[in-house]
C-alpha positions in Angstrom: 42.7 -6.4 -27.8 40.8 -8.1 -30.5 42.7 -8.5 -33.8 41.5 -6.3 -36.5 41.2 -7.8 -40.0 43.3 -6.2 -42.8 41.2 -4.0 -45.1 41.7 -6.3 -48.0 40.6 -9.4 -46.0 37.5 -7.6 -44.6 36.5 -6.4 -48.0 37.1 -9.9 -49.5 34.5 -11.2 -47.0 32.0 -8.3 -46.9 31.7 -7.5 -50.5 30.9 -11.0 -51.8 28.4 -11.5 -48.9 26.7 -8.2 -49.7 26.7 -9.0 -53.5 25.0 -12.4 -52.8 22.4 -10.9 -50.6 21.6 -8.3 -53.4 21.5 -10.9 -56.0 19.0 -13.1 -53.9 16.9 -10.0 -53.4 17.0 -8.9 -57.0 13.7 -10.7 -58.1 11.6 -8.6 -55.5 13.4 -5.3 -56.5 13.6 -5.4 -60.3 11.1 -5.7 -63.1 10.9 -8.7 -65.3 13.0 -7.1 -68.0 15.8 -6.0 -65.7 15.8 -9.3 -63.9 16.1 -11.1 -67.3 19.0 -8.8 -68.2 20.8 -9.5 -65.0 20.3 -13.3 -65.5 21.8 -12.8 -69.0 24.9 -11.1 -67.6 25.3 -13.7 -64.8 25.2 -16.4 -67.5 27.9 -14.6 -69.5 30.1 -14.3 -66.4 30.6 -18.1 -66.4 32.8 -17.9 -69.5 34.9 -15.1 -68.0 35.3 -17.2 -64.7 36.5 -20.2 -66.8 39.1 -17.9 -68.4 40.5 -17.3 -64.9 41.4 -20.9 -64.6 42.6 -21.3 -68.1 44.3 -17.9 -68.8 45.1 -16.5 -65.4 46.3 -19.7 -63.6 47.3 -21.8 -66.6 48.7 -19.1 -68.9 46.6 -20.4 -71.8 44.9 -17.6 -73.7 42.0 -18.9 -75.7 40.4 -16.6 -78.2 37.9 -19.2 -79.2 35.6 -19.6 -76.1 32.8 -18.5 -78.2 32.8 -22.0 -79.9 32.1 -23.7 -76.6 29.5 -21.0 -75.7 27.7 -21.7 -79.1 27.7 -25.5 -78.4 25.8 -25.1 -75.2 23.5 -22.4 -76.7 22.7 -24.3 -79.9 22.1 -27.6 -77.9 19.5 -26.1 -75.7 17.9 -24.0 -78.5 17.5 -27.2 -80.6 15.5 -28.8 -77.8 13.4 -25.6 -77.4 12.7 -25.4 -81.2 11.5 -29.1 -81.2 9.4 -28.8 -78.0 6.8 -26.4 -79.7 6.4 -28.7 -82.7 3.9 -31.5 -83.3 5.1 -35.0 -84.3 6.4 -35.1 -87.9 6.8 -31.3 -88.1 10.2 -29.6 -88.8 11.3 -26.2 -87.4 10.3 -23.0 -89.5 13.6 -22.3 -91.0 13.9 -25.9 -92.3 10.5 -25.4 -94.1 11.8 -22.2 -95.7 14.9 -24.0 -97.0 13.0 -27.0 -98.3 13.8 -29.6 -95.6 10.9 -32.0 -95.2 12.2 -34.5 -92.7 13.9 -33.8 -89.4 17.6 -35.0 -89.5 18.4 -37.8 -87.1 20.8 -35.8 -85.1 18.3 -33.0 -84.6 15.8 -35.6 -83.4 18.1 -36.7 -80.6 17.6 -33.3 -79.0 13.9 -34.0 -78.4 15.1 -35.7 -75.3 15.8 -33.4 -72.3 18.4 -36.0 -71.1 20.3 -35.9 -74.3 20.1 -32.1 -74.4 21.6 -31.8 -70.8 24.2 -34.4 -71.5 25.2 -32.5 -74.7 25.6 -29.2 -72.8 27.7 -30.9 -70.0 29.8 -33.3 -72.1 30.1 -32.2 -75.7 32.1 -29.1 -75.3 34.6 -30.5 -72.8 35.0 -33.5 -75.0 35.8 -31.4 -78.1 38.1 -29.2 -76.0 39.9 -32.3 -74.6 40.6 -33.6 -78.1 41.8 -30.2 -79.3 44.0 -29.7 -76.2 45.4 -33.2 -76.5 46.4 -32.5 -80.2 47.9 -29.1 -79.4 49.5 -29.4 -75.9 51.2 -32.7 -76.4 53.1 -30.9 -79.2 54.0 -28.2 -76.7 52.2 -25.6 -78.7 51.3 -22.5 -76.6 51.4 -18.8 -76.2 50.3 -16.7 -79.2 50.1 -19.8 -81.5 47.5 -21.4 -79.2 45.6 -18.1 -79.2 45.6 -17.9 -83.0 44.5 -21.5 -83.4 41.5 -21.0 -81.2 40.7 -17.8 -82.9 40.7 -19.7 -86.2 38.3 -22.2 -84.7 35.9 -19.5 -83.8 36.0 -18.2 -87.3 35.5 -21.6 -88.8 32.7 -22.3 -86.4 30.9 -19.2 -87.3 31.4 -19.9 -91.0 30.0 -23.3 -90.6 26.8 -22.1 -88.8 26.1 -19.5 -91.5 26.7 -21.8 -94.4 24.5 -24.6 -93.1 21.3 -22.4 -93.0 19.0 -25.4 -93.5 20.4 -27.0 -90.4 21.3 -24.2 -88.1 19.1 -21.3 -89.2 22.0 -19.5 -90.8 22.9 -15.9 -89.8 19.6 -15.5 -88.0 20.3 -18.5 -85.7 17.6 -20.2 -83.6 14.9 -18.1 -81.9 11.1 -18.0 -81.2 10.7 -20.7 -78.6 8.4 -20.8 -75.7 8.7 -24.1 -73.8 11.5 -25.5 -71.6 11.0 -29.2 -70.5 7.3 -28.5 -70.3 7.5 -25.1 -68.6 6.2 -22.0 -70.3 9.2 -19.6 -70.6 6.9 -16.6 -71.1 5.5 -16.9 -67.5 7.1 -14.5 -64.9 7.5 -17.4 -62.4 9.5 -19.3 -64.9 11.7 -16.3 -65.5 12.3 -16.0 -61.8 13.0 -19.6 -61.4 15.4 -19.5 -64.3 17.2 -16.6 -62.7 17.8 -18.5 -59.5 19.0 -21.5 -61.5 21.5 -19.2 -63.2 22.6 -17.6 -59.9 23.0 -21.1 -58.2 25.2 -22.3 -61.1 27.3 -19.1 -60.9 27.8 -19.5 -57.2 28.8 -23.0 -57.4 31.1 -22.2 -60.2 32.7 -19.5 -58.1 33.4 -21.6 -55.1 34.3 -24.7 -57.2 36.9 -22.7 -59.1 38.4 -21.1 -56.0 38.7 -24.6 -54.4 40.2 -26.0 -57.6 42.8 -23.1 -57.8 43.9 -23.6 -54.3 44.2 -27.4 -54.7 47.2 -29.4 -55.8 45.9 -29.3 -59.3 45.9 -25.5 -59.2 49.4 -25.4 -57.9 50.7 -27.7 -60.7 48.7 -25.7 -63.3 50.5 -22.5 -62.1 53.8 -24.3 -62.2 53.2 -25.4 -65.8 52.5 -21.7 -66.6 55.7 -20.5 -64.9 58.1 -23.1 -65.8 56.9 -26.1 -67.8 60.5 -27.5 -68.4 61.2 -27.3 -64.6 57.9 -29.2 -63.9 59.0 -31.9 -66.4 62.3 -32.1 -64.7 60.5 -32.9 -61.4 58.7 -35.7 -63.1 55.4 -34.1 -63.9 53.9 -33.9 -67.4 52.1 -30.4 -67.7 50.0 -31.7 -70.6 47.1 -33.3 -68.7 46.7 -30.3 -66.5 46.4 -28.0 -69.4 44.0 -30.3 -71.1 41.8 -30.5 -68.0 41.8 -26.7 -67.5 40.9 -26.2 -71.2 38.0 -28.7 -70.8 36.8 -27.0 -67.6 36.8 -23.6 -69.3 34.8 -25.2 -72.2 32.3 -26.8 -69.8 31.6 -23.3 -68.1 31.4 -21.6 -71.6 28.9 -24.3 -72.7 26.8 -23.7 -69.5 27.1 -20.0 -70.1 25.7 -20.4 -73.6 22.9 -22.6 -72.6 21.8 -20.3 -69.7 22.2 -17.2 -71.8 20.1 -18.6 -74.6 17.3 -19.4 -72.1 17.3 -15.8 -70.8 17.9 -14.0 -74.2 15.6 -16.2 -76.4 18.1 -16.4 -79.2 21.4 -17.9 -80.2 23.1 -16.9 -83.5 26.6 -16.8 -85.2 26.9 -13.2 -84.1 27.1 -14.3 -80.5 29.8 -17.0 -80.9 32.3 -15.7 -83.3 35.7 -14.0 -83.1 34.5 -10.7 -81.7 32.4 -12.1 -78.9 35.3 -14.5 -78.0 37.7 -11.5 -77.6 35.1 -9.7 -75.6 35.0 -12.6 -73.2 38.8 -12.2 -72.6 38.3 -8.5 -72.0 35.7 -9.2 -69.2 38.3 -11.3 -67.5 41.0 -8.8 -68.0 39.0 -6.0 -66.7 37.7 -7.8 -63.7 41.1 -9.6 -62.9 42.2 -12.6 -64.7 43.7 -14.1 -61.5 40.4 -13.6 -59.5 37.3 -15.6 -60.1 35.1 -13.0 -58.3 37.0 -10.2 -60.2 36.1 -11.9 -63.6 32.5 -12.2 -62.4 32.4 -8.5 -61.6 34.2 -7.6 -64.8 31.6 -9.5 -67.0 28.7 -7.8 -65.1 30.3 -4.3 -65.3 31.2 -4.5 -69.0 27.9 -5.9 -70.1 25.8 -3.4 -68.2 28.0 -0.7 -69.7 27.5 -2.3 -73.2 23.7 -2.3 -72.6 23.6 1.4 -71.6 26.3 2.8 -74.0 25.4 0.8 -77.1 21.8 2.0 -76.8 22.8 5.7 -76.6 26.0 5.5 -78.8 25.8 2.2 -80.9 28.8 3.1 -83.1 31.1 4.0 -80.2 30.8 0.9 -78.1 33.7 -1.1 -79.6 36.0 1.9 -79.2 35.0 2.4 -75.6 35.5 -1.4 -75.0 38.9 -1.1 -76.5 39.8 1.8 -74.3 38.6 0.0 -71.2 40.8 -2.9 -72.1 43.9 -0.7 -72.7 43.3 1.2 -69.4 42.9 -2.2 -67.5 46.1 -3.6 -69.0 48.2 -0.4 -68.5 46.9 1.0 -65.2 45.5 -2.1 -63.4 47.3 -5.2 -64.7 45.5 -7.4 -62.1 42.2 -5.8 -63.0 39.6 -4.4 -60.5 40.4 -7.3 -58.2 43.9 -5.9 -57.8 42.5 -2.8 -56.0 41.3 -5.0 -53.1 44.6 -6.8 -53.1 46.4 -3.6 -52.3 47.5 -2.7 -55.9 47.9 1.0 -56.7 47.7 2.3 -60.2 51.1 3.4 -61.6 49.9 6.9 -61.7 49.0 6.9 -58.1 52.3 5.3 -57.2 54.2 7.8 -59.3 52.2 10.6 -57.6 53.2 9.3 -54.3 56.8 9.1 -55.1 56.8 12.7 -56.4 55.1 13.9 -53.2 57.7 12.2 -51.0 60.5 13.6 -53.2 59.0 17.1 -52.8 58.8 16.7 -49.0 62.5 15.6 -48.9 63.5 18.6 -51.0 61.6 21.0 -48.8 63.3 19.6 -45.8 66.7 19.9 -47.3 65.9 23.5 -48.3 64.7 24.3 -44.8 67.9 22.9 -43.4 70.1 25.0 -45.7 68.2 28.2 -44.8 68.5 27.4 -41.0 72.3 26.7 -41.3 72.9 30.1 -42.7 71.7 31.8 -39.4 73.0 29.0 -37.1 76.0 26.9 -38.4 75.3 24.3 -35.7 72.2 23.3 -37.6 72.6 20.8 -40.4 70.3 19.4 -43.0 69.9 16.2 -41.0 68.9 18.3 -37.9 66.3 20.2 -40.0 64.8 17.0 -41.1 
């Protein structure tokens, strides 16, 4: 007889394959607005996927991923703002604040190569320096989370205060050209969607390979017992730094791709609240599952788009409720359902039903013994 795959294994193969097929067919099934929306949410999912490596596997909860998201977003936005200008001109918000000459560090982003390198290298480099300063002092847990949250607050404050350089609270928007391509054309939007989808798929498989590798095993060991790992001759600090840097890289890519789809990057998208939302995406989808984090980011952001339009004042309450339910009922998130997890309520209900059946059997045995002493409770069962 042929061997039948377990349900969890079959679902783990069929669902991603179906999801990829649907994602590839999306440009022919959706309008330009909905396709752009899907592209945005796919871009956001990169940050949640990075948190699987950092938080789920490494046990390092970062509440400041919005900083790295903003670095990627502002890097690409600076290039986009400069692409529409004639030589010698400065962006509109600089004109309003009295800046007459383009700062030298802004001028660097006129180069597509510098822009791409900034997106790929700047956030991981900053994360590496921060991680080196923190992890070598064996700081972790809630203290690390608070430090990263403070960084997100400081980054937002800096962006708002430097209005003449960053656009202030309004951020950077109103751009139309990416490396010579018109962003307003439908064909460019479709190509950008496929670029985003390709990056997400590569990140998905890359992270799964990394988690299953020797690096992933040592990272989990540093999470579960750093002192035991040191006793075996391994220093957990480099593994934590690398995980933090990879999470920053994915967040930077996420910010750059999101900015291209949304057409705006501002302090409201990179602060404390967005950073916490990114953690919630991973928690709801499953912080130990890369695919789960991807699904969680898509689910929460689609819900946000629909609910915040109808009930704008209720969204944060609903988001908080979703997070509480995910933590209490599904500790491993939605991905846990495909791994065989049962919500505590379902488990408790099953236990109560089994106990009820046992009590009924004992009662039936007792009733039968009244009429025939040769019968016992065990016989009745």
